[in-house]
C-alpha positions in Angstrom: 14.5 -25.1 -10.8 11.6 -23.6 -8.4 12.0 -21.3 -5.2 11.6 -23.7 -3.1 15.0 -25.0 -3.9 16.5 -21.9 -2.8 15.0 -21.1 0.2 16.8 -22.7 3.5 13.3 -22.2 5.2 9.9 -21.4 4.7 8.4 -18.8 7.1 5.3 -17.9 7.3 3.6 -14.3 8.8 0.8 -12.9 10.0 -0.8 -9.6 9.1 -0.1 -6.5 10.6 -2.7 -4.8 12.6 -3.9 -1.7 12.2 -1.8 -0.6 14.6 1.3 -1.6 13.1 0.1 -0.8 9.1 0.1 3.1 10.6 3.3 2.9 12.5 4.9 1.0 9.6 3.9 2.3 6.3 3.7 6.0 6.7 7.6 5.0 6.3 7.3 2.6 3.8 7.4 5.0 1.0 7.4 9.0 0.7 4.1 9.2 0.0 2.6 7.9 2.8 5.2 10.4 5.1 2.4 12.9 6.0 -0.6 10.6 4.5 -3.7 11.5 6.6 -4.4 8.1 8.8 -8.1 7.5 7.9 -7.0 7.4 3.8 -3.8 4.8 5.1 -6.5 2.8 7.3 -9.2 3.0 4.8 -6.7 1.8 2.1 -5.4 -1.6 4.0 -9.3 -2.1 4.9 -10.0 -2.5 1.4 -7.2 -3.7 -0.3 -4.3 -4.5 1.8 -5.5 -6.3 4.7 -1.8 -6.2 6.8 -0.7 -7.9 4.1 2.6 -5.9 3.3 2.6 -7.5 -0.3 -0.5 -6.3 -0.9 0.9 -2.8 0.0 3.6 -2.8 -2.0 1.6 -3.6 -5.2 -0.9 -0.9 -4.1 2.3 1.4 -3.7 3.6 0.5 -7.2 0.0 1.6 -8.8 -0.3 4.5 -6.8 3.4 5.8 -7.1 3.0 5.3 -11.1 -0.4 7.7 -11.0 1.8 10.1 -8.8 4.7 9.8 -11.6 1.9 10.7 -14.5 -0.2 13.0 -12.7 3.0 15.2 -11.2 1.9 14.7 -7.8 4.1 14.0 -4.7 1.5 12.4 -3.1 -2.2 11.4 -3.1 -4.9 12.2 -0.8 -7.9 10.4 0.0 -9.6 8.2 -3.1 -12.2 9.3 -5.2 -11.6 12.8 -4.7 -8.9 15.2 -4.7 -5.6 14.3 -6.1 -6.3 10.5 -6.8 -9.4 10.5 -7.8 -8.1 7.0 -9.7 -7.6 5.4 -6.9 -11.1 3.0 -7.3 -9.6 1.6 -10.1 -6.6 0.7 -8.5 -8.6 -1.0 -5.6 -9.7 -4.9 -7.0 -12.8 -5.9 -6.8 
C-alpha cells in the first residue's frame, strides 16, 4: 500500500522566501535560535533553497555534528565550530 492510499488530498507548497526563512528557521531548532542571519541565508542559498524538508535534513546532520563535538550550535561554515559543514552540503 503506497502513500497515495493514505493521503486525503495532495497539497503543493511553495518555497519559503529568504525573509520567511529567517523568521521560521530561527525558531525551528535550538541550534538556530541565535544563529547569524548571514549563515542562515548562506545555508538556504547553497543547500535548502527555501525547502523545509531540505532544512530538516540539514538540521539533522548539523545536530548530529553538534552532538559529536559537544557544541550547542554551529557557526559559520568552514570556520569556527563547524568546519565540517561543507561536507554536509550536497554538490
